Backbone as a printed PyTorch tensor [residue, N CA C, xyz], in Angstrom:
tensor([[[ 32.0630, -13.1150,  18.5210],
         [ 31.2220, -11.9740,  18.7890],
         [ 31.7210, -10.8080,  17.9290]],

        [[ 30.8260, -10.2420,  17.1720],
         [ 31.1730,  -9.2010,  16.2240],
         [ 31.6180,  -7.9070,  16.9150]],

        [[ 30.9290,  -7.5220,  17.9550],
         [ 31.2290,  -6.2600,  18.6410],
         [ 31.8880,  -6.5030,  19.9930]],

        [[ 32.7170,  -7.5180,  20.0930],
         [ 33.3390,  -7.8890,  21.3630],
         [ 34.2980,  -6.8540,  21.9090]],

        [[ 34.8390,  -6.0010,  21.0560],
         [ 35.8080,  -4.9940,  21.5350],
         [ 35.1630,  -3.8770,  22.3310]],

        [[ 33.8130,  -3.7830,  22.3230],
         [ 33.1590,  -2.7350,  23.1080],
         [ 33.4800,  -2.8930,  24.5900]],

        [[ 33.7310,  -4.1450,  25.0460],
         [ 33.9810,  -4.3870,  26.4600],
         [ 35.3890,  -3.9730,  26.8700]],

        [[ 36.2270,  -3.5710,  25.9140],
         [ 37.5170,  -2.9860,  26.2910],
         [ 37.3410,  -1.5290,  26.6680]],

        [[ 36.2310,  -0.9310,  26.2810],
         [ 35.9390,   0.4750,  26.5900],
         [ 34.9830,   0.5800,  27.7750]],

        [[ 33.9350,  -0.2500,  27.7690],
         [ 32.9100,  -0.2130,  28.8160],
         [ 32.9570,  -1.5330,  29.5670]],

        [[ 32.9800,  -1.4710,  30.8830],
         [ 32.9820,  -2.6860,  31.6970],
         [ 31.6250,  -3.3950,  31.5510]],

        [[ 31.6240,  -4.7230,  31.4310],
         [ 30.3580,  -5.4480,  31.3440],
         [ 29.4610,  -5.2480,  32.5660]],

        [[ 30.0460,  -5.0180,  33.7220],
         [ 29.2320,  -4.8020,  34.9270],
         [ 28.5030,  -3.4690,  34.8890]],

        [[ 28.9250,  -2.5580,  34.0270],
         [ 28.2520,  -1.2700,  33.8540],
         [ 27.4140,  -1.2850,  32.5810]],

        [[ 27.9690,  -1.8260,  31.4890],
         [ 27.3140,  -1.7720,  30.1840],
         [ 26.0670,  -2.6240,  30.0780]],

        [[ 26.1030,  -3.8420,  30.6030],
         [ 24.9330,  -4.7160,  30.4960],
         [ 23.7270,  -4.1910,  31.2680]],

        [[ 23.8660,  -3.7570,  32.5190],
         [ 22.6920,  -3.1900,  33.2000],
         [ 22.1680,  -1.9190,  32.5120]],

        [[ 23.0690,  -1.1080,  31.9750],
         [ 22.6190,   0.0870,  31.2600],
         [ 21.8340,  -0.2960,  30.0060]],

        [[ 22.3300,  -1.2760,  29.2630],
         [ 21.6600,  -1.7170,  28.0470],
         [ 20.2900,  -2.3150,  28.3670]],

        [[ 20.2460,  -3.2260,  29.3400],
         [ 18.9680,  -3.8460,  29.6910],
         [ 17.9950,  -2.8420,  30.2990]],

        [[ 18.4980,  -1.8900,  31.0570],
         [ 17.6460,  -0.8300,  31.5970],
         [ 17.0700,   0.0480,  30.5040]],

        [[ 17.8900,   0.3580,  29.4960],
         [ 17.4040,   1.1700,  28.3760],
         [ 16.3240,   0.4340,  27.6000]],

        [[ 16.4920,  -0.8670,  27.4150],
         [ 15.4680,  -1.6540,  26.7160],
         [ 14.1680,  -1.6640,  27.5150]],

        [[ 14.2560,  -1.8500,  28.8200],
         [ 13.0610,  -1.8860,  29.6660],
         [ 12.3460,  -0.5330,  29.6770]],

        [[ 13.0970,   0.5370,  29.7960],
         [ 12.4980,   1.8780,  29.8160],
         [ 11.8380,   2.1950,  28.4780]],

        [[ 12.5040,   1.8480,  27.3790],
         [ 11.9340,   2.0800,  26.0550],
         [ 10.6390,   1.2960,  25.8870]],

        [[ 10.6150,   0.0640,  26.3360],
         [  9.4070,  -0.7530,  26.2500],
         [  8.2640,  -0.1380,  27.0470]],

        [[  8.5460,   0.3150,  28.2470],
         [  7.5050,   0.9400,  29.0720],
         [  6.9760,   2.2200,  28.4390]],

        [[  7.8560,   3.0110,  27.8590],
         [  7.4260,   4.2550,  27.2020],
         [  6.5310,   3.9540,  26.0110]],

        [[  6.9080,   2.9630,  25.2110],
         [  6.1020,   2.6130,  24.0360],
         [  4.7370,   2.0830,  24.4650]],

        [[  4.7040,   1.2140,  25.4630],
         [  3.4200,   0.6860,  25.9150],
         [  2.5420,   1.7790,  26.5260]],

        [[  3.1170,   2.6920,  27.2590],
         [  2.3370,   3.7990,  27.8250],
         [  1.7680,   4.6830,  26.7140]],

        [[  2.5670,   4.9580,  25.6920],
         [  2.0900,   5.7790,  24.5740],
         [  0.9400,   5.0890,  23.8410]],

        [[  1.0430,   3.7900,  23.6310],
         [ -0.0390,   3.0630,  22.9720],
         [ -1.2860,   3.0600,  23.8500]],

        [[ -1.1110,   2.8840,  25.1240],
         [ -2.2350,   2.8400,  26.0530],
         [ -2.9870,   4.1710,  26.0950]],

        [[ -2.2750,   5.2790,  26.0210],
         [ -2.9230,   6.5840,  26.1480],
         [ -3.3770,   7.1800,  24.8210]],

        [[ -2.9140,   6.6460,  23.6830],
         [ -3.2490,   7.2550,  22.3950],
         [ -4.1060,   6.3810,  21.4920]],

        [[ -4.5560,   5.2450,  21.9590],
         [ -5.4240,   4.3920,  21.1560],
         [ -6.6700,   4.0410,  21.9470]],

        [[ -7.6830,   3.5770,  21.2340],
         [ -8.9130,   3.1480,  21.9090],
         [ -8.9790,   1.6370,  22.0590]],

        [[ -8.2830,   0.9080,  21.2140],
         [ -8.3780,  -0.5500,  21.2420],
         [ -7.5030,  -1.1810,  22.3190]],

        [[ -6.4080,  -0.5450,  22.7040],
         [ -5.4870,  -1.1550,  23.6610],
         [ -6.0920,  -1.2470,  25.0660]],

        [[ -6.7340,  -0.1760,  25.5800],
         [ -7.3880,  -0.3220,  26.8920],
         [ -8.4990,  -1.3710,  26.8590]],

        [[ -9.2430,  -1.4370,  25.7480],
         [-10.2950,  -2.4520,  25.6330],
         [ -9.6830,  -3.8410,  25.6200]],

        [[ -8.5170,  -3.9830,  25.0280],
         [ -7.8180,  -5.2690,  25.0070],
         [ -7.4300,  -5.6830,  26.4270]],

        [[ -6.9690,  -4.7310,  27.2270],
         [ -6.6120,  -5.0320,  28.6080],
         [ -7.8360,  -5.4210,  29.4370]],

        [[ -8.9950,  -4.8520,  29.1200],
         [-10.2170,  -5.1410,  29.8610],
         [-10.9210,  -6.4010,  29.3540]],

        [[-10.4070,  -7.0210,  28.3290],
         [-11.0170,  -8.2290,  27.8020],
         [-11.8590,  -7.9700,  26.5670]],

        [[-11.9730,  -6.7350,  26.1370],
         [-12.7260,  -6.4090,  24.9340],
         [-14.2160,  -6.5360,  25.1500]],

        [[-14.9570,  -6.1220,  24.1550],
         [-16.3990,  -6.2220,  24.2050],
         [-16.8140,  -7.5410,  23.5670]],

        [[-17.8340,  -8.1150,  24.1000],
         [-18.3560,  -9.3490,  23.5300],
         [-19.0820,  -9.0200,  22.2340]],

        [[-18.7930,  -9.7860,  21.1940],
         [-19.4510,  -9.5580,  19.9140],
         [-20.7790, -10.3020,  19.8930]],

        [[-21.7730,  -9.6570,  19.3000],
         [-23.0880, -10.2610,  19.1780],
         [-23.0690, -11.1760,  17.9600]],

        [[-23.6350, -12.3490,  18.1220],
         [-23.6830, -13.2950,  17.0090],
         [-24.5710, -12.7370,  15.9050]],

        [[-24.1250, -12.8750,  14.6930],
         [-24.8880, -12.3920,  13.5410],
         [-25.9280, -13.4430,  13.1850]],

        [[-27.1630, -12.9700,  12.9940],
         [-28.2100, -13.8990,  12.5960],
         [-28.0280, -14.2480,  11.1280]],

        [[-28.0390, -15.5160,  10.8310],
         [-27.8770, -15.9580,   9.4510],
         [-29.2230, -16.3440,   8.8730]],

        [[-29.3240, -16.2830,   7.5850],
         [-30.5530, -16.6730,   6.9120],
         [-30.6450, -18.1900,   6.9210]],

        [[-31.8380, -18.6890,   7.2230],
         [-32.0180, -20.1370,   7.2310],
         [-32.5390, -20.6340,   5.8880]],

        [[-32.9710, -19.7120,   5.0260],
         [-33.4860, -20.0820,   3.7210],
         [-32.3690, -19.9350,   2.6990]],

        [[-32.3160, -20.8730,   1.7810],
         [-31.2880, -20.8370,   0.7490],
         [-31.4950, -19.6280,  -0.1510]],

        [[-30.4210, -19.0530,  -0.6930],
         [-30.5560, -17.8810,  -1.5680],
         [-31.4090, -18.1470,  -2.8050]],

        [[-31.3650, -19.3560,  -3.3440],
         [-32.1680, -19.6590,  -4.5420],
         [-33.6590, -19.6010,  -4.2190]],

        [[-34.0430, -20.0580,  -3.0320],
         [-35.4450, -20.0150,  -2.6320],
         [-35.8670, -18.5710,  -2.4220]],

        [[-35.0160, -17.7720,  -1.8570],
         [-35.3250, -16.3540,  -1.6730],
         [-35.5140, -15.6680,  -3.0110]],

        [[-34.6810, -15.9960,  -3.9720],
         [-34.8120, -15.3920,  -5.2970],
         [-36.1330, -15.7940,  -5.9440]],

        [[-36.5340, -17.0300,  -5.7880],
         [-37.8130, -17.4770,  -6.3620],
         [-38.9710, -16.7990,  -5.6630]],

        [[-38.8680, -16.5870,  -4.3590],
         [-39.9440, -15.8930,  -3.6400],
         [-40.0530, -14.4620,  -4.1100]],

        [[-38.9440, -13.8160,  -4.3980],
         [-38.9870, -12.4390,  -4.8900],
         [-39.6410, -12.3740,  -6.2610]],

        [[-39.3600, -13.3360,  -7.1290],
         [-39.9360, -13.3510,  -8.4740],
         [-41.4380, -13.5920,  -8.3940]],

        [[-41.8840, -14.5000,  -7.5480],
         [-43.3020, -14.8000,  -7.4580],
         [-44.0640, -13.6740,  -6.7750]],

        [[-43.4380, -12.9370,  -5.8880],
         [-44.1470, -11.8610,  -5.2230],
         [-44.2950, -10.6360,  -6.1020]],

        [[-43.4730, -10.5170,  -7.1710],
         [-43.5530,  -9.3600,  -8.0660],
         [-44.7690,  -9.4680,  -8.9490]],

        [[-45.1770, -10.6730,  -9.3150],
         [-46.3110, -10.8620, -10.2410],
         [-47.5890, -10.4420,  -9.6730]]])
């Protein structure tokens, strides 16, 4: 362990709960900030909006181009 000497200064029974508590609090603060300052995160929690299917052309582009040429005459 690279930083093993830290436990000669801080007891593991005090240091580990403090470290894990700091990580948990930081995570909650970051998630709260994202939740209150963005528009997509609340929508993500609600399941988002359903996207409407895009209608596709059933005619090939080459046929459409020929129809445009014949309609110009």
